[in-house]
DOSE-428967 format. One record per residue (C-alpha): residue number from 1; residue in three letters; z, y, x. Coordinates in steps of 0.02 Angstrom, whole numbers, plus 50000, padded with zeros to 5 digits. Layout:
REM residues N
ATOM / NUM / ala / Z / Y / X
...
REM end
This chain:
REM residues 427
ATOM / 1 / met / 49204 / 47726 / 51169
ATOM / 2 / pro / 49390 / 47705 / 51193
ATOM / 3 / glu / 49456 / 47711 / 51369
ATOM / 4 / ser / 49530 / 47559 / 51452
ATOM / 5 / gly / 49701 / 47522 / 51382
ATOM / 6 / gln / 49671 / 47634 / 51230
ATOM / 7 / lys / 49667 / 47577 / 51049
ATOM / 8 / thr / 49516 / 47564 / 50937
ATOM / 9 / thr / 49526 / 47634 / 50762
ATOM / 10 / gln / 49574 / 47462 / 50699
ATOM / 11 / gly / 49733 / 47466 / 50801
ATOM / 12 / his / 49686 / 47338 / 50935
ATOM / 13 / ile / 49691 / 47358 / 51122
ATOM / 14 / ala / 49527 / 47387 / 51213
ATOM / 15 / gly / 49528 / 47326 / 51390
ATOM / 16 / pro / 49669 / 47249 / 51491
ATOM / 17 / pro / 49833 / 47343 / 51476
ATOM / 18 / ser / 49930 / 47385 / 51633
ATOM / 19 / ala / 50098 / 47307 / 51656
ATOM / 20 / ala / 50251 / 47378 / 51742
ATOM / 21 / pro / 50391 / 47281 / 51822
ATOM / 22 / gly / 50511 / 47233 / 51685
ATOM / 23 / ala / 50392 / 47295 / 51552
ATOM / 24 / val / 50307 / 47197 / 51416
ATOM / 25 / ser / 50122 / 47217 / 51378
ATOM / 26 / val / 50074 / 47308 / 51219
ATOM / 27 / pro / 50000 / 47150 / 51138
ATOM / 28 / ala / 50161 / 47057 / 51177
ATOM / 29 / ala / 50264 / 47198 / 51105
ATOM / 30 / arg / 50160 / 47193 / 50947
ATOM / 31 / arg / 50188 / 47005 / 50932
ATOM / 32 / ala / 50374 / 47043 / 50929
ATOM / 33 / gly / 50336 / 47112 / 50755
ATOM / 34 / leu / 50495 / 47103 / 50654
ATOM / 35 / leu / 50608 / 47130 / 50805
ATOM / 36 / val / 50518 / 47290 / 50856
ATOM / 37 / thr / 50522 / 47351 / 50677
ATOM / 38 / leu / 50710 / 47323 / 50665
ATOM / 39 / val / 50746 / 47411 / 50829
ATOM / 40 / leu / 50636 / 47560 / 50786
ATOM / 41 / gly / 50711 / 47563 / 50613
ATOM / 42 / gly / 50883 / 47575 / 50690
ATOM / 43 / leu / 50829 / 47720 / 50800
ATOM / 44 / thr / 50752 / 47817 / 50655
ATOM / 45 / ala / 50907 / 47779 / 50551
ATOM / 46 / leu / 51020 / 47867 / 50676
ATOM / 47 / pro / 50985 / 48046 / 50613
ATOM / 48 / pro / 51022 / 48008 / 50430
ATOM / 49 / leu / 51176 / 47912 / 50484
ATOM / 50 / ser / 51235 / 48061 / 50586
ATOM / 51 / met / 51203 / 48180 / 50441
ATOM / 52 / asp / 51232 / 48083 / 50281
ATOM / 53 / met / 51389 / 47986 / 50326
ATOM / 54 / tyr / 51469 / 48154 / 50360
ATOM / 55 / leu / 51413 / 48238 / 50197
ATOM / 56 / pro / 51555 / 48181 / 50081
ATOM / 57 / ala / 51678 / 48249 / 50209
ATOM / 58 / leu / 51611 / 48429 / 50211
ATOM / 59 / pro / 51738 / 48496 / 50085
ATOM / 60 / asp / 51875 / 48402 / 50179
ATOM / 61 / val / 51820 / 48483 / 50343
ATOM / 62 / thr / 51827 / 48658 / 50267
ATOM / 63 / arg / 52009 / 48627 / 50217
ATOM / 64 / ser / 52060 / 48536 / 50376
ATOM / 65 / leu / 51990 / 48667 / 50496
ATOM / 66 / thr / 52024 / 48815 / 50379
ATOM / 67 / ala / 51843 / 48869 / 50389
ATOM / 68 / pro / 51724 / 48939 / 50256
ATOM / 69 / ala / 51588 / 48827 / 50185
ATOM / 70 / ala / 51450 / 48925 / 50271
ATOM / 71 / thr / 51532 / 48895 / 50441
ATOM / 72 / val / 51555 / 48709 / 50408
ATOM / 73 / gln / 51373 / 48696 / 50356
ATOM / 74 / leu / 51331 / 48759 / 50530
ATOM / 75 / thr / 51393 / 48591 / 50596
ATOM / 76 / leu / 51240 / 48519 / 50508
ATOM / 77 / thr / 51129 / 48659 / 50573
ATOM / 78 / ala / 51191 / 48633 / 50752
ATOM / 79 / cys / 51153 / 48447 / 50746
ATOM / 80 / leu / 50980 / 48481 / 50676
ATOM / 81 / ala / 50943 / 48616 / 50804
ATOM / 82 / gly / 50999 / 48498 / 50943
ATOM / 83 / met / 50885 / 48361 / 50880
ATOM / 84 / ala / 50741 / 48485 / 50871
ATOM / 85 / leu / 50763 / 48555 / 51047
ATOM / 86 / gly / 50802 / 48386 / 51124
ATOM / 87 / gln / 50637 / 48315 / 51064
ATOM / 88 / leu / 50542 / 48450 / 51159
ATOM / 89 / val / 50620 / 48384 / 51319
ATOM / 90 / val / 50625 / 48197 / 51285
ATOM / 91 / gly / 50449 / 48183 / 51213
ATOM / 92 / pro / 50356 / 48242 / 51370
ATOM / 93 / met / 50480 / 48145 / 51479
ATOM / 94 / ser / 50433 / 47985 / 51388
ATOM / 95 / asp / 50247 / 48021 / 51416
ATOM / 96 / arg / 50282 / 48035 / 51603
ATOM / 97 / trp / 50417 / 47905 / 51638
ATOM / 98 / gly / 50394 / 47785 / 51494
ATOM / 99 / arg / 50492 / 47760 / 51334
ATOM / 100 / arg / 50638 / 47653 / 51390
ATOM / 101 / arg / 50734 / 47753 / 51521
ATOM / 102 / pro / 50743 / 47921 / 51428
ATOM / 103 / leu / 50795 / 47828 / 51270
ATOM / 104 / leu / 50941 / 47737 / 51352
ATOM / 105 / val / 51006 / 47896 / 51436
ATOM / 106 / gly / 50998 / 47990 / 51271
ATOM / 107 / met / 51090 / 47852 / 51178
ATOM / 108 / val / 51234 / 47851 / 51303
ATOM / 109 / val / 51257 / 48040 / 51291
ATOM / 110 / tyr / 51249 / 48028 / 51101
ATOM / 111 / val / 51394 / 47905 / 51098
ATOM / 112 / leu / 51501 / 48016 / 51210
ATOM / 113 / ala / 51466 / 48174 / 51110
ATOM / 114 / thr / 51503 / 48086 / 50946
ATOM / 115 / ala / 51669 / 48024 / 51012
ATOM / 116 / val / 51719 / 48201 / 51063
ATOM / 117 / cys / 51673 / 48268 / 50888
ATOM / 118 / ala / 51809 / 48157 / 50816
ATOM / 119 / phe / 51942 / 48258 / 50909
ATOM / 120 / ala / 51874 / 48435 / 50886
ATOM / 121 / pro / 52021 / 48552 / 50844
ATOM / 122 / ser / 51914 / 48694 / 50774
ATOM / 123 / ala / 51752 / 48722 / 50680
ATOM / 124 / glu / 51678 / 48812 / 50831
ATOM / 125 / leu / 51709 / 48665 / 50947
ATOM / 126 / leu / 51644 / 48544 / 50817
ATOM / 127 / ile / 51485 / 48647 / 50803
ATOM / 128 / ala / 51463 / 48643 / 50993
ATOM / 129 / phe / 51479 / 48454 / 51007
ATOM / 130 / arg / 51371 / 48426 / 50854
ATOM / 131 / leu / 51238 / 48522 / 50950
ATOM / 132 / leu / 51259 / 48405 / 51099
ATOM / 133 / gln / 51258 / 48255 / 50983
ATOM / 134 / gly / 51092 / 48315 / 50912
ATOM / 135 / leu / 51017 / 48349 / 51084
ATOM / 136 / ala / 51055 / 48171 / 51139
ATOM / 137 / gly / 51011 / 48089 / 50974
ATOM / 138 / ala / 50837 / 48167 / 50983
ATOM / 139 / ala / 50787 / 48029 / 51104
ATOM / 140 / gly / 50792 / 47896 / 50970
ATOM / 141 / ile / 50690 / 47999 / 50847
ATOM / 142 / val / 50549 / 48054 / 50960
ATOM / 143 / ile / 50531 / 47893 / 51058
ATOM / 144 / ala / 50529 / 47783 / 50903
ATOM / 145 / arg / 50377 / 47879 / 50838
ATOM / 146 / ala / 50294 / 47873 / 51009
ATOM / 147 / val / 50319 / 47684 / 51019
ATOM / 148 / val / 50235 / 47665 / 50848
ATOM / 149 / arg / 50087 / 47765 / 50916
ATOM / 150 / asp / 50084 / 47654 / 51071
ATOM / 151 / leu / 50071 / 47496 / 50965
ATOM / 152 / tyr / 49970 / 47546 / 50811
ATOM / 153 / asp / 49828 / 47655 / 50751
ATOM / 154 / gly / 49738 / 47706 / 50592
ATOM / 155 / val / 49787 / 47621 / 50430
ATOM / 156 / glu / 49902 / 47502 / 50524
ATOM / 157 / met / 50004 / 47649 / 50588
ATOM / 158 / ala / 50020 / 47724 / 50413
ATOM / 159 / arg / 50078 / 47556 / 50346
ATOM / 160 / phe / 50203 / 47536 / 50488
ATOM / 161 / phe / 50277 / 47708 / 50455
ATOM / 162 / ser / 50302 / 47658 / 50274
ATOM / 163 / thr / 50384 / 47494 / 50327
ATOM / 164 / leu / 50493 / 47591 / 50448
ATOM / 165 / met / 50545 / 47702 / 50303
ATOM / 166 / leu / 50607 / 47547 / 50211
ATOM / 167 / ile / 50724 / 47503 / 50355
ATOM / 168 / ser / 50777 / 47678 / 50404
ATOM / 169 / gly / 50791 / 47721 / 50219
ATOM / 170 / val / 50938 / 47603 / 50204
ATOM / 171 / ala / 51037 / 47725 / 50311
ATOM / 172 / pro / 51042 / 47870 / 50186
ATOM / 173 / ile / 51082 / 47745 / 50048
ATOM / 174 / ile / 51232 / 47667 / 50133
ATOM / 175 / ala / 51288 / 47814 / 50242
ATOM / 176 / pro / 51367 / 47922 / 50105
ATOM / 177 / leu / 51440 / 47766 / 50027
ATOM / 178 / ile / 51519 / 47719 / 50193
ATOM / 179 / gly / 51575 / 47899 / 50218
ATOM / 180 / gly / 51655 / 47904 / 50046
ATOM / 181 / gln / 51748 / 47742 / 50078
ATOM / 182 / ile / 51805 / 47800 / 50250
ATOM / 183 / leu / 51881 / 47954 / 50166
ATOM / 184 / arg / 51986 / 47838 / 50058
ATOM / 185 / ile / 52080 / 47771 / 50210
ATOM / 186 / thr / 52067 / 47913 / 50336
ATOM / 187 / asp / 52001 / 48090 / 50357
ATOM / 188 / trp / 51835 / 48160 / 50416
ATOM / 189 / arg / 51874 / 48119 / 50597
ATOM / 190 / gly / 51863 / 47934 / 50556
ATOM / 191 / val / 51681 / 47961 / 50508
ATOM / 192 / phe / 51642 / 48010 / 50687
ATOM / 193 / his / 51738 / 47860 / 50755
ATOM / 194 / val / 51626 / 47746 / 50652
ATOM / 195 / leu / 51470 / 47840 / 50709
ATOM / 196 / ala / 51522 / 47816 / 50891
ATOM / 197 / val / 51540 / 47628 / 50865
ATOM / 198 / ile / 51368 / 47621 / 50782
ATOM / 199 / gly / 51296 / 47716 / 50929
ATOM / 200 / val / 51369 / 47592 / 51053
ATOM / 201 / leu / 51297 / 47444 / 50957
ATOM / 202 / leu / 51125 / 47523 / 50943
ATOM / 203 / thr / 51125 / 47566 / 51129
ATOM / 204 / leu / 51159 / 47384 / 51171
ATOM / 205 / val / 51021 / 47324 / 51055
ATOM / 206 / val / 50895 / 47445 / 51131
ATOM / 207 / trp / 50945 / 47393 / 51308
ATOM / 208 / arg / 50925 / 47210 / 51266
ATOM / 209 / phe / 50774 / 47202 / 51151
ATOM / 210 / leu / 50662 / 47357 / 51163
ATOM / 211 / his / 50540 / 47335 / 51307
ATOM / 212 / glu / 50427 / 47466 / 51384
ATOM / 213 / thr / 50271 / 47502 / 51279
ATOM / 214 / leu / 50187 / 47635 / 51387
ATOM / 215 / pro / 50110 / 47556 / 51544
ATOM / 216 / pro / 50097 / 47663 / 51703
ATOM / 217 / ala / 49908 / 47681 / 51686
ATOM / 218 / arg / 49930 / 47778 / 51525
ATOM / 219 / arg / 50072 / 47892 / 51582
ATOM / 220 / gln / 50045 / 48076 / 51614
ATOM / 221 / glu / 50071 / 48157 / 51782
ATOM / 222 / gly / 50141 / 48329 / 51815
ATOM / 223 / gly / 50299 / 48423 / 51777
ATOM / 224 / val / 50354 / 48552 / 51652
ATOM / 225 / gly / 50194 / 48653 / 51670
ATOM / 226 / gln / 50085 / 48505 / 51625
ATOM / 227 / ala / 50197 / 48464 / 51476
ATOM / 228 / leu / 50182 / 48642 / 51412
ATOM / 229 / arg / 49993 / 48639 / 51433
ATOM / 230 / thr / 49985 / 48476 / 51336
ATOM / 231 / met / 50087 / 48548 / 51193
ATOM / 232 / arg / 49984 / 48706 / 51191
ATOM / 233 / gly / 49828 / 48601 / 51175
ATOM / 234 / leu / 49904 / 48505 / 51030
ATOM / 235 / leu / 49952 / 48666 / 50940
ATOM / 236 / ala / 49775 / 48732 / 50966
ATOM / 237 / asp / 49715 / 48589 / 50855
ATOM / 238 / arg / 49713 / 48672 / 50683
ATOM / 239 / val / 49723 / 48509 / 50586
ATOM / 240 / phe / 49866 / 48439 / 50691
ATOM / 241 / thr / 49961 / 48601 / 50667
ATOM / 242 / gly / 49929 / 48594 / 50480
ATOM / 243 / tyr / 50004 / 48420 / 50465
ATOM / 244 / met / 50148 / 48470 / 50578
ATOM / 245 / leu / 50192 / 48623 / 50472
ATOM / 246 / ala / 50168 / 48532 / 50307
ATOM / 247 / gly / 50284 / 48394 / 50363
ATOM / 248 / gly / 50412 / 48515 / 50434
ATOM / 249 / leu / 50418 / 48622 / 50277
ATOM / 250 / ala / 50432 / 48469 / 50165
ATOM / 251 / phe / 50576 / 48409 / 50273
ATOM / 252 / ala / 50658 / 48580 / 50252
ATOM / 253 / ala / 50653 / 48558 / 50063
ATOM / 254 / leu / 50735 / 48389 / 50087
ATOM / 255 / phe / 50867 / 48459 / 50204
ATOM / 256 / ala / 50907 / 48601 / 50084
ATOM / 257 / tyr / 50960 / 48462 / 49965
ATOM / 258 / ile / 51056 / 48369 / 50101
ATOM / 259 / ser / 51151 / 48524 / 50152
ATOM / 260 / ala / 51190 / 48593 / 49979
ATOM / 261 / ser / 51213 / 48435 / 49875
ATOM / 262 / pro / 51395 / 48399 / 49926
ATOM / 263 / phe / 51447 / 48569 / 49857
ATOM / 264 / val / 51326 / 48568 / 49709
ATOM / 265 / val / 51377 / 48395 / 49649
ATOM / 266 / gln / 51562 / 48400 / 49693
ATOM / 267 / glu / 51613 / 48583 / 49679
ATOM / 268 / ile / 51497 / 48645 / 49540
ATOM / 269 / tyr / 51488 / 48487 / 49433
ATOM / 270 / gly / 51658 / 48415 / 49480
ATOM / 271 / ala / 51600 / 48244 / 49539
ATOM / 272 / ser / 51707 / 48141 / 49657
ATOM / 273 / pro / 51651 / 48100 / 49835
ATOM / 274 / gln / 51615 / 47922 / 49777
ATOM / 275 / thr / 51505 / 47983 / 49632
ATOM / 276 / phe / 51414 / 48099 / 49750
ATOM / 277 / ser / 51385 / 47953 / 49868
ATOM / 278 / leu / 51314 / 47846 / 49728
ATOM / 279 / leu / 51195 / 47983 / 49671
ATOM / 280 / phe / 51140 / 48015 / 49849
ATOM / 281 / gly / 51108 / 47830 / 49873
ATOM / 282 / leu / 51006 / 47822 / 49713
ATOM / 283 / asn / 50896 / 47964 / 49774
ATOM / 284 / ser / 50871 / 47874 / 49938
ATOM / 285 / val / 50819 / 47718 / 49843
ATOM / 286 / gly / 50684 / 47823 / 49759
ATOM / 287 / leu / 50622 / 47887 / 49926
ATOM / 288 / val / 50614 / 47710 / 49999
ATOM / 289 / ala / 50531 / 47637 / 49844
ATOM / 290 / val / 50392 / 47768 / 49842
ATOM / 291 / gly / 50370 / 47745 / 50029
ATOM / 292 / gln / 50339 / 47560 / 49999
ATOM / 293 / val / 50215 / 47598 / 49860
ATOM / 294 / asn / 50127 / 47709 / 49985
ATOM / 295 / gly / 50121 / 47576 / 50121
ATOM / 296 / lys / 50087 / 47422 / 50015
ATOM / 297 / leu / 49977 / 47490 / 49875
ATOM / 298 / leu / 49902 / 47659 / 49919
ATOM / 299 / val / 49862 / 47647 / 50105
ATOM / 300 / gly / 49689 / 47571 / 50123
ATOM / 301 / arg / 49645 / 47607 / 49941
ATOM / 302 / val / 49679 / 47794 / 49930
ATOM / 303 / ser / 49648 / 47915 / 50072
ATOM / 304 / leu / 49804 / 47970 / 50165
ATOM / 305 / asp / 49762 / 48152 / 50128
ATOM / 306 / lys / 49754 / 48118 / 49941
ATOM / 307 / ala / 49922 / 48028 / 49941
ATOM / 308 / leu / 49996 / 48169 / 50045
ATOM / 309 / gly / 49928 / 48299 / 49923
ATOM / 310 / trp / 50007 / 48207 / 49777
ATOM / 311 / gly / 50174 / 48200 / 49866
ATOM / 312 / leu / 50177 / 48386 / 49909
ATOM / 313 / ser / 50124 / 48433 / 49732
ATOM / 314 / val / 50264 / 48331 / 49653
ATOM / 315 / ile / 50391 / 48406 / 49772
ATOM / 316 / leu / 50335 / 48580 / 49718
ATOM / 317 / leu / 50345 / 48536 / 49534
ATOM / 318 / ala / 50518 / 48457 / 49550
ATOM / 319 / ser / 50588 / 48603 / 49649
ATOM / 320 / thr / 50517 / 48725 / 49521
ATOM / 321 / ala / 50604 / 48629 / 49381
ATOM / 322 / leu / 50767 / 48636 / 49480
ATOM / 323 / leu / 50749 / 48824 / 49501
ATOM / 324 / leu / 50723 / 48847 / 49314
ATOM / 325 / met / 50876 / 48739 / 49275
ATOM / 326 / thr / 50992 / 48823 / 49400
ATOM / 327 / thr / 50944 / 48999 / 49345
ATOM / 328 / gly / 50986 / 48959 / 49164
ATOM / 329 / val / 50810 / 48964 / 49092
ATOM / 330 / phe / 50849 / 48803 / 48997
ATOM / 331 / gly / 51025 / 48857 / 48954
ATOM / 332 / glu / 51180 / 48769 / 49016
ATOM / 333 / val / 51128 / 48605 / 49099
ATOM / 334 / gly / 51241 / 48467 / 49160
ATOM / 335 / leu / 51235 / 48354 / 49311
ATOM / 336 / val / 51112 / 48228 / 49237
ATOM / 337 / pro / 50958 / 48343 / 49224
ATOM / 338 / val / 50991 / 48418 / 49396
ATOM / 339 / ala / 51014 / 48245 / 49471
ATOM / 340 / ala / 50850 / 48190 / 49390
ATOM / 341 / gly / 50757 / 48335 / 49469
ATOM / 342 / leu / 50831 / 48296 / 49639
ATOM / 343 / phe / 50784 / 48113 / 49618
ATOM / 344 / val / 50601 / 48158 / 49587
ATOM / 345 / leu / 50600 / 48277 / 49735
ATOM / 346 / met / 50676 / 48148 / 49852
ATOM / 347 / ser / 50561 / 48010 / 49792
ATOM / 348 / ala / 50404 / 48113 / 49824
ATOM / 349 / met / 50457 / 48125 / 50007
ATOM / 350 / gly / 50403 / 47943 / 50018
ATOM / 351 / leu / 50224 / 48003 / 50006
ATOM / 352 / ala / 50240 / 48159 / 50112
ATOM / 353 / met / 50338 / 48101 / 50264
ATOM / 354 / pro / 50246 / 47943 / 50324
ATOM / 355 / asn / 50073 / 48016 / 50291
ATOM / 356 / thr / 50101 / 48180 / 50384
ATOM / 357 / asn / 50164 / 48082 / 50535
ATOM / 358 / ala / 50020 / 47957 / 50530
ATOM / 359 / gln / 49884 / 48088 / 50509
ATOM / 360 / ala / 49951 / 48198 / 50648
ATOM / 361 / leu / 49980 / 48057 / 50773
ATOM / 362 / met / 49809 / 47981 / 50742
ATOM / 363 / arg / 49737 / 48139 / 50820
ATOM / 364 / thr / 49843 / 48125 / 50979
ATOM / 365 / pro / 49827 / 47953 / 51063
ATOM / 366 / his / 49828 / 48038 / 51234
ATOM / 367 / ala / 50000 / 48120 / 51214
ATOM / 368 / ala / 50101 / 48026 / 51084
ATOM / 369 / gly / 50269 / 48079 / 51156
ATOM / 370 / ser / 50227 / 48264 / 51159
ATOM / 371 / ala / 50148 / 48256 / 50986
ATOM / 372 / ser / 50300 / 48164 / 50918
ATOM / 373 / ala / 50411 / 48297 / 50997
ATOM / 374 / leu / 50317 / 48437 / 50911
ATOM / 375 / leu / 50322 / 48347 / 50744
ATOM / 376 / gly / 50508 / 48317 / 50757
ATOM / 377 / thr / 50551 / 48488 / 50828
ATOM / 378 / ser / 50460 / 48582 / 50692
ATOM / 379 / ser / 50545 / 48478 / 50556
ATOM / 380 / phe / 50720 / 48499 / 50626
ATOM / 381 / leu / 50702 / 48683 / 50670
ATOM / 382 / ile / 50637 / 48729 / 50498
ATOM / 383 / gly / 50773 / 48622 / 50422
ATOM / 384 / ala / 50903 / 48707 / 50530
ATOM / 385 / val / 50847 / 48877 / 50466
ATOM / 386 / ala / 50852 / 48816 / 50285
ATOM / 387 / ser / 51027 / 48743 / 50299
ATOM / 388 / pro / 51133 / 48903 / 50302
ATOM / 389 / leu / 51022 / 48988 / 50172
ATOM / 390 / val / 51076 / 48867 / 50036
ATOM / 391 / gly / 51256 / 48927 / 50050
ATOM / 392 / ile / 51219 / 49112 / 50062
ATOM / 393 / ala / 51283 / 49148 / 49886
ATOM / 394 / gly / 51440 / 49041 / 49902
ATOM / 395 / glu / 51492 / 48870 / 49839
ATOM / 396 / arg / 51478 / 48902 / 49651
ATOM / 397 / thr / 51291 / 48918 / 49625
ATOM / 398 / ala / 51143 / 48802 / 49659
ATOM / 399 / val / 51013 / 48940 / 49644
ATOM / 400 / pro / 50992 / 48968 / 49833
ATOM / 401 / met / 50960 / 48781 / 49858
ATOM / 402 / ala / 50822 / 48784 / 49727
ATOM / 403 / val / 50745 / 48945 / 49795
ATOM / 404 / val / 50736 / 48871 / 49971
ATOM / 405 / gln / 50659 / 48711 / 49903
ATOM / 406 / val / 50525 / 48800 / 49802
ATOM / 407 / ser / 50481 / 48914 / 49948
ATOM / 408 / cys / 50467 / 48772 / 50072
ATOM / 409 / ala / 50369 / 48660 / 49953
ATOM / 410 / ala / 50244 / 48797 / 49913
ATOM / 411 / ala / 50223 / 48840 / 50098
ATOM / 412 / ala / 50199 / 48655 / 50142
ATOM / 413 / leu / 50061 / 48633 / 50014
ATOM / 414 / ala / 49978 / 48794 / 50072
ATOM / 415 / cys / 49978 / 48739 / 50254
ATOM / 416 / phe / 49905 / 48570 / 50206
ATOM / 417 / leu / 49765 / 48647 / 50104
ATOM / 418 / leu / 49723 / 48794 / 50217
ATOM / 419 / leu / 49738 / 48713 / 50389
ATOM / 420 / cys / 49700 / 48528 / 50359
ATOM / 421 / arg / 49565 / 48563 / 50229
ATOM / 422 / pro / 49575 / 48386 / 50158
ATOM / 423 / trp / 49419 / 48407 / 50050
ATOM / 424 / arg / 49311 / 48401 / 50206
ATOM / 425 / ala / 49249 / 48233 / 50266
ATOM / 426 / ser / 49284 / 48274 / 50448
ATOM / 427 / ser / 49374 / 48410 / 50545
REM end
């Protein structure tokens, strides 16, 4: 039987929820519906905004700061690493003190760090403040997932993650387009000015409209020791760890594309920043579209594990095709075949990402913040490791990108099959 204040498998609340001063009850928060979805969508859109709006400017940054491409790519790695480590702190904090306060503090620090990035005089200083930007921005990522776990369960949660992908998916579509247009009128520093303004607006929206979703009766007591014990218990769950690793490795394949594509598309194939932005946006449309097929058509009709298995398999096939093309097995190929392979890979993420999150969080109703932190940290840390590897052979070859993608996709599918064992009826 579910405990008082906990959810049943249908996603409803069993027993009377506790209320905190200034907080809204979970049923009331769920009635907010569209408003909650928009706010959480904005929070999950922050990472792709921070990354993707900056992508068309990477070659510009290398020239402006007189730094090699591998060093400039570390500005992406630093932001990712910050988001990974920040989630380990913010997730348990939100389980103890609620979702609202840690989120607002993180958003304020994010705005300040982003503003400082705009004035960085060297690549080293830019890397340092991108790290701080990531540490603070982690609050939005981890708490958005935890709020979803507070409000939904089961199939409802999987559907909500797919809906959230529709909203947050707009960010990678428009972010490179905005970045490309910003570069028409200013330099890469203007991108950070725009990001700072977006951060201010999102902070105000969160302060005004996102109420507390974790009542005091469901908060965890204890300090750092208790948080570490909770995370250790989560990692001891073989199936949870399998979903966590599968999702993190799939994200690394995605981030290998994010990190390398500005150089692959613009430097190797000679496309303009605007053309790169359009191709990147098209790939994001594919990801969002497949995510909606997952949420509207597959969830409830096909098991989440089966949809996840399909997604990981397609990612592996697409990355293998890219490796064959970039190594010359098919002869000299142009931008169109490579772009098609990247489109398929990106689109398949619409099956992998929401279903790994939903399956993992369904196992952890007692520690949604800590579970969300582990999911996010693993994804960003693995992605941070993958980022510099794609540029290890320089700016004139796409082979390292494809090698990283194939390796990560194969490892993700292996973790899913060996640890989650989806053919079993129960774990």
